[in-house]
Structures are given as structure tokens and as C-alpha cells.
C-alpha atoms as one frame of an Amber mdcrd trajectory, in Angstrom:
protein
  43.541 -14.440  20.662  40.210 -16.239  20.740  36.947 -14.786  19.465  34.686
 -12.565  21.563  30.951 -13.203  21.750  28.769 -10.261  22.726  25.606 -11.766
  24.150  22.126 -10.338  24.755  21.768  -9.997  28.531  18.379 -11.787  28.651
  20.133 -14.985  27.445  21.957 -15.200  30.790  18.625 -15.381  32.597  17.221
 -17.860  30.048  20.172 -20.250  30.499  19.981 -19.864  34.268  16.268 -20.781
  34.204  17.050 -23.862  32.094  19.615 -25.003  34.660  16.922 -25.201  37.340
  15.034 -27.835  35.317  15.485 -31.270  36.921  17.056 -33.066  33.959  20.788
 -33.742  34.279  21.361 -31.825  31.034  19.680 -29.530  28.493  21.024 -28.839
  24.997  20.197 -26.045  22.591  21.273 -23.679  19.821  22.876 -20.252  19.834
  21.559 -17.817  17.222  23.284 -14.660  16.101  25.639 -13.060  13.646  29.331
 -13.392  12.824  31.386 -10.378  11.782  35.126 -10.084  11.101  35.832  -8.378
  14.455  33.334  -9.931  16.845  30.307 -12.208  17.045  26.858 -11.460  18.433
  24.480 -13.894  20.135  20.913 -12.588  20.259  18.975 -15.791  21.091  19.524
 -19.128  22.804  16.920 -21.826  22.142  16.649 -25.139  23.979  16.191 -28.370
  22.000  12.469 -29.254  22.065  11.744 -32.406  24.093  10.684 -35.484  22.103
   7.217 -36.892  22.727   8.502 -39.938  24.639  10.633 -37.715  26.903   7.579
 -35.605  27.707   5.589 -38.662  28.665   7.888 -40.746  30.812  10.388 -38.039
  31.798  13.214 -40.537  32.289  16.279 -39.181  33.990  19.167 -39.768  31.618
  22.412 -39.749  33.519  24.896 -39.816  30.699  25.429 -37.900  27.481  25.439
 -41.022  25.314  21.669 -40.544  25.131  21.985 -37.205  23.269  19.951 -37.560
  20.085  22.209 -36.002  17.448  19.684 -36.394  14.637  16.943 -34.683  16.660
  19.225 -31.719  17.417  20.390 -31.338  13.786  16.762 -31.518  12.561  15.874
 -28.784  15.062  18.790 -26.676  13.754  17.549 -27.091  10.151  14.011 -26.053
  11.138  15.286 -23.060  13.116  17.565 -21.885  10.295  14.469 -21.559   8.055
  13.027 -19.113  10.596  16.055 -16.810  10.527  16.129 -13.772   8.229  19.277
 -12.738   6.355  22.262 -11.991   8.594  21.295 -14.479  11.319  22.548 -18.033
  11.603  22.950 -20.917  14.027  26.395 -20.009  15.330  26.839 -22.590  18.031
  25.403 -25.077  20.484  25.122 -25.046  24.264  24.733 -27.589  27.009  23.648
 -26.969  30.606  24.751 -30.013  32.607  25.417 -31.229  36.132  29.062 -31.136
  37.382  29.332 -34.947  36.980  28.803 -34.577  33.231  31.242 -31.715  32.660
  34.045 -33.913  31.272  31.744 -35.605  28.771  30.081 -32.314  27.785  32.942
 -30.911  25.728  33.183 -34.012  23.518  29.412 -34.019  23.049  29.459 -30.327
  22.063  32.260 -30.813  19.552  30.374 -33.651  17.876  27.146 -31.619  17.763
  28.816 -28.534  16.273  30.168 -30.488  13.322  26.967 -32.452  12.665  24.772
 -29.311  12.878  27.051 -27.447  10.467  27.136 -30.393   8.052  23.352 -30.597
   8.010  22.959 -26.825   7.445  25.624 -26.683   4.706  23.956 -29.500   2.771
  20.798 -27.417   2.307  22.454 -24.150   1.267  22.492 -22.978  -2.332  25.265
 -20.427  -1.676  28.954 -20.919  -0.976  30.592 -19.194   2.004  33.049 -16.422
   1.119  36.746 -17.178   1.581  37.260 -14.610   4.340  34.133 -15.733   6.206
  34.258 -16.601   9.900  34.058 -20.398  10.214  34.398 -20.624  14.005  31.330
 -21.907  15.874  30.694 -21.622  19.597  30.480 -24.486  22.092  29.017 -23.170
  25.336  29.092 -25.259  28.508  27.259 -24.201  31.679  27.423 -25.975  35.008
  23.907 -26.268  36.441  25.050 -25.997  40.060  27.890 -23.414  39.978  26.497
 -21.533  36.883  30.076 -21.357  35.582  30.201 -20.554  31.846  32.922 -21.979
  29.571  32.916 -20.885  25.933  35.163 -22.451  23.283  35.177 -22.377  19.501
  35.831 -24.934  16.761  36.670 -24.174  13.152  34.013 -26.083  11.210  36.065
 -25.927   7.994  38.696 -28.102   9.652  37.471 -31.562  10.803  40.576 -31.941
  12.994  40.024 -28.551  14.640  40.739 -28.405  18.366  38.998 -26.162  20.902
  40.072 -22.519  21.257  39.022 -20.408  24.254  36.559 -17.570  23.597  35.199
 -14.658  25.632  31.493 -14.617  26.530  30.351 -11.072  27.418  26.802 -10.062
  28.281  25.545  -6.730  26.975  22.246  -4.963  27.525  20.034  -4.093  24.486
  22.572  -5.701  22.154  20.379  -5.679  19.030  18.075  -2.789  19.974  19.411
  -0.597  17.154  20.558  -3.046  14.494  20.054  -1.993  10.899  17.475  -3.581
   8.605  17.503  -3.959   4.830  14.501  -5.061   2.837  13.562  -5.727  -0.759
  10.847  -7.306  -2.885  12.096  -9.665  -5.578   9.841 -10.598  -8.481  10.484
 -14.227  -9.253   9.717 -15.850 -12.603  11.825 -18.991 -12.900  11.273 -21.477
 -15.699  12.794 -24.932 -15.081  12.607 -27.443 -17.961  12.097 -31.107 -17.037
  14.271 -33.213 -19.309  12.671 -36.290 -20.843  15.790 -38.231 -19.820  15.697
 -37.246 -16.145  15.054 -40.341 -13.981  11.566 -40.605 -12.474  10.933 -36.962
 -13.348  12.223 -36.097  -9.904  10.500 -32.735  -9.353  12.367 -31.917  -6.162
  15.792 -32.533  -7.675  14.965 -30.600 -10.851  13.622 -27.697  -8.815  16.798
 -27.596  -6.770  18.948 -27.589  -9.931  16.856 -24.746 -11.361  17.144 -22.780
  -8.117  20.902 -23.349  -8.189  21.154 -21.624 -11.555  18.875 -18.806 -10.378
  20.905 -18.319  -7.180  23.999 -17.605  -9.271  22.018 -14.825 -10.994  21.170
 -13.340  -7.598  24.848 -13.548  -6.548  25.789 -11.568  -9.700  23.035  -8.951
  -9.319  23.554  -5.269  -8.623  22.042  -4.035  -5.342  20.895  -0.401  -5.058
  20.732   0.703  -1.405  18.252   3.593  -1.038  18.622   4.152  -4.783  22.441
   4.191  -4.857  25.157   1.805  -5.944  27.570   1.682  -3.005  31.084   0.272
  -3.094  31.664  -2.880  -1.024  34.113  -1.485   1.501  32.270   1.708   2.431
  30.417   1.814   5.722  26.707   1.166   5.391  25.838   4.254   7.443  28.251
   6.581   5.656  26.422   9.710   4.586  23.584   9.001   7.023  25.205  10.641
  10.042  22.442  13.263  10.286  19.959  10.616  11.339  22.003   9.757  14.440
  19.214  10.937  16.712  16.740   8.347  15.535  18.899   5.217  15.815  17.540
   4.465  19.269  13.889   5.286  18.579  13.315   3.007  15.619  14.876   0.698
  13.102  17.165   2.260  10.530  15.690   0.696   7.428  17.319   0.632   3.998
  15.192  -0.030   0.940  17.048  -2.155  -1.592  16.393  -2.727  -5.306  17.838
  -5.848  -6.941  18.892  -5.514 -10.587  19.537  -8.893 -12.216  21.626  -8.859
 -15.374  19.603  -9.700 -18.459  22.457 -11.184 -20.422  26.171 -11.650 -20.107
  28.476  -9.160 -21.760  29.766  -9.689 -25.288  33.032 -11.066 -23.884  31.148
 -14.215 -22.766  30.480 -16.667 -25.554  27.164 -18.349 -25.184  26.199 -21.696
 -26.654  22.628 -22.856 -27.037  21.684 -26.466 -26.364  18.534 -28.178 -27.594
  17.118 -30.659 -25.099  13.983 -32.806 -25.247  11.692 -31.948 -22.343   8.663
 -33.677 -20.923   7.374 -30.655 -19.055   8.479 -27.694 -16.978   8.199 -26.101
 -13.565   7.434 -22.394 -13.260   7.995 -20.486 -10.042   6.196 -17.125 -10.044
   5.480 -14.437  -7.501   6.920 -11.576  -5.480   8.926 -12.492  -2.380   9.681
 -10.176   0.539  13.238 -10.444   1.781  14.869  -8.971   4.833  18.291  -8.876
   6.439  19.637  -7.443   9.687  23.137  -6.239  10.398  24.960  -5.210  13.607
  25.516  -1.485  14.193  29.280  -1.619  14.795  30.408   0.156  11.583  29.049
  -2.532   9.231  30.360  -2.570   5.668  28.085  -2.463   2.607  29.556  -5.837
   1.581  28.307  -7.523   4.797  24.802  -6.086   4.410  24.446  -7.017   0.726
  25.739 -10.536   1.374  23.170 -11.020   4.176  20.338  -9.864   1.901  21.499
 -12.033  -1.047  21.443 -15.069   1.197  17.977 -14.240   2.464  16.658 -14.010
  -1.126  18.166 -17.401  -2.024  17.185 -19.090   1.259  13.586 -17.875   1.313
  12.796 -19.402  -2.064  14.648 -22.705  -1.569  13.168 -23.090   1.955   9.629
 -22.594   0.640  10.100 -25.166  -2.109  11.460 -27.589   0.503   8.442 -26.928
   2.777   6.052 -27.433  -0.176   7.619 -30.775  -1.130   7.489 -31.938   2.493
   3.822 -30.951   2.610   3.070 -32.796  -0.658   4.755 -35.960   0.642   2.688
 -35.811   3.843  -0.582 -35.165   1.980  -0.109 -37.108  -1.250   2.500 -39.743
  -0.391   6.031 -39.989  -1.845   4.984 -42.095  -4.844   2.414 -39.766  -6.336
   3.741 -38.717  -9.748   1.117 -36.418 -11.195   2.130 -34.838 -14.487  -0.976
 -32.934 -15.413  -0.906 -29.182 -14.975  -0.989 -28.470 -11.248  -0.776 -25.215
  -9.339   0.713 -25.339  -5.889   0.756 -22.235  -3.755   4.065 -21.731  -1.997
   3.747 -20.778   1.675   3.672 -17.035   2.452   6.317 -15.367   4.535   5.544
 -13.776   7.875   7.628 -11.888  10.421   7.468 -11.788  14.218   9.312  -9.286
  16.467  11.829 -10.210  19.183  11.225  -8.253  22.405  13.793  -5.497  22.981
  15.308  -5.874  19.508  14.854  -4.368  16.056  15.329  -7.868  14.605  12.317
  -9.913  13.500  12.170 -13.685  13.104  10.520 -15.270  10.093   8.263 -18.214
   9.273   6.025 -19.519   6.475   2.325 -20.314   6.414   0.069 -22.108   3.956
  -3.248 -20.415   3.197  -5.281 -22.869   5.285  -2.993 -22.770   8.309  -4.505
 -21.317  11.480  -2.750 -18.647  13.552  -2.677 -21.091  16.471  -0.476 -23.487
  14.478   2.062 -20.725  13.813   2.052 -19.777  17.508   2.653 -23.432  18.470
   5.572 -23.651  16.029   7.273 -20.594  17.568   6.927 -22.111  21.041   8.243
 -25.496  19.923  11.083 -24.351  17.646  12.187 -21.053  19.222  10.775 -21.329
  22.753   8.994 -18.024  22.160   5.327 -17.280  22.742   3.871 -14.999  20.081
   0.715 -12.855  20.241  -1.596 -13.232  17.228  -1.450  -9.466  16.578   2.378
  -9.603  16.346   2.314 -11.931  13.327   2.888  -9.790  10.222   2.070 -11.533
   6.913   4.533  -9.949   4.498   3.307 -10.909   1.039   0.638 -12.178  -1.343
   0.455 -15.787  -2.545   3.156 -17.135  -4.883   2.784 -20.223  -7.076
């Protein structure tokens, strides 16, 4: 039995509209959520055209011209804009009938390179029982025929398995949301022996250690410790009437362990340092989970990943910004304060789910709106942009 993808109905129209574009093919990403029983696709996003394609609009009549690096970069950018619980769970191609034979090979290649690029950036390890199938969706631009297959990205020799693609109205209209504020105060020593005082590498190592603390934390959902295998909504049956009208929101507190128990022996090491990095501030984290009897374990895992991702993504964005503004060779070791970008959220029409992004203090609203159009093919009203938090340094 192959996997079943439940797909937001509006995606059908979106893909159909893409197929009327004149190009012989269009590629893009599928965004959604995996669960043990079924998978959900709540957005499809076309690959943004490159500048040169916009200008000369060359008709490219074979798939050898697919720019793998461009598509994987797009996937990395998009994954930063996804809150906990959402991920890039596949790729699609809308192509003319002449290209249908080539399409499947192109999709297979893209699925593995996108996954490789996303895995490289993650500071968390997937759980053993986690779904590792990713969707390859092929649509014929003239007949509109849809063929969905999956590949297991944990197995490089994986062959295609058939999958069901089922449209459903208001798929994520009553998904559940979890939110928390995490106070961050991370101290990362810079060893005198570390080559070139590589700030980015040291920061990543420090975040790696911190992410293990988050993994081991205790999560209180609406003030209670809940066991992993209970249903998230257990004990909340009375509120059945309001599931349609608004988001069911759970407030979560994160308790990090101060020290390991006495059974763990701890050894102190003295190291000579030339400086340190301090990350301080309060970060707003959010995760969304399907409403088909979700388990506490799934919800907590989604929120843990959002906490870890939001901090590592911001540091990555800051370093990219510093390279653009100061050049890669600037090694400034005086005391410097850099403000990490703030998190913001933007709603998806007809869904309780919100997408996320980051803005620097001097960034104009128009720039954020442009980024949503380019990365997620979504126009955003200025009043729909919710800045979630104060500045962090």
C-alpha cells in the first residue's frame, strides 16, 4: 500500500493555472505535514524564475536545463519560512506530454538533492519511526492527468512507489496550534586554538549543544505534563463547538533541565579562550498539527523543531547579511552587538496555519511583501504581517 496525500483543494486550481503558462515545464515544491497514517499538502509553490529567464523568456524544450541548485536554494529559503510541523515534503513538475518520460527521472533527482540540502542545515536528527517518503508529483499540461509517486529519501537506491493524491476542501481550516516563548541566553566560548576564529562555525557548534538541551526539556501543555502517546485533544472534548470558529491554541511552557542527575558524572575542562559569543533574547515559537487525532508526541516534536530552527535560521540570516554588508574577510574582534532578525507571521487564506519570516529593524514592509511573492507565490497585505517579538541580540 502506497501513501495517501490529502491535498488542499485550492492547490488543484493553482497547478492548473500554472499549466496554462507557455513554458514547456514548471517546477515547484509541495509543503505540508507527514503523519504516521497519512500526509497533508497545504501549499504548492512554483520555483521562482531566474532573472535571465524573465528577460529573454527562452523556450527550453528539454529537462536537462532544470537548474538543480536554484531549486534546492529555493527549498532552503522556503523551509526557513515554515513554522514547526510544516516541511517541504515533495516536488512537482507540470510538463508537456513530450516531456513526460523525462519528468520522472528529473523529479527523482530533485527530491534527493532537495532533501540533502535541507538535512545539512538541520540541528536535529529525525526520529527512527519518522516518515521518510517524499512526494514526486507529475502533471501533464494538456490532459491535466496527475501522477503521484513517492521515494524513500533514507534509501539512495529507493525506487518509485505509487501514492494516492486526494483533494479535500478546507483541509487545514481547523488545525491545532501550539505556541511558546523561549528565553534564550546562550554563552559560546571561542577557543584560542580555533582556526581563524570562525564565528559562524563556533556559533553552530554552540547551537548544537543548546539544541540537545531543548530536545531533553520538559514541555507543559496548558500547564500539564502529558504522556507522549495520549491524544493532544484528550480532555478537551467540551470545546468541540469552537473547533470550526477559531484556532484551538495550546500554550506551552518549556522547562530546560538545569543540571544532569547525580547518576551522570560530569568532568570540567579548562580551555583557553580568546572571546565569546552571547545569544540573548526571547523567541516566539509556533507549531501546527493536523486535527486527525494527533498524539502529544507529534505536537511536542513539531514545537521542539521550531524552537531549534528559528534560532539557527536567524543566525544563518545574520551571517549572510554580515557577509553582504561587511565582506567575508572582515574579522572584527572588538565587542559588537548584532541584532538578530525578528520573527513575523502571516496567515494563509482559509487555514488556521500561519507562515513565518524574519525582518531586520531597517527592513521595509514592502521588502517582506516582495519576499512572500518571490518565495511562496503569495501576495500579503501589510496589515496581515504580525511582528511576534522584540529585538534579540
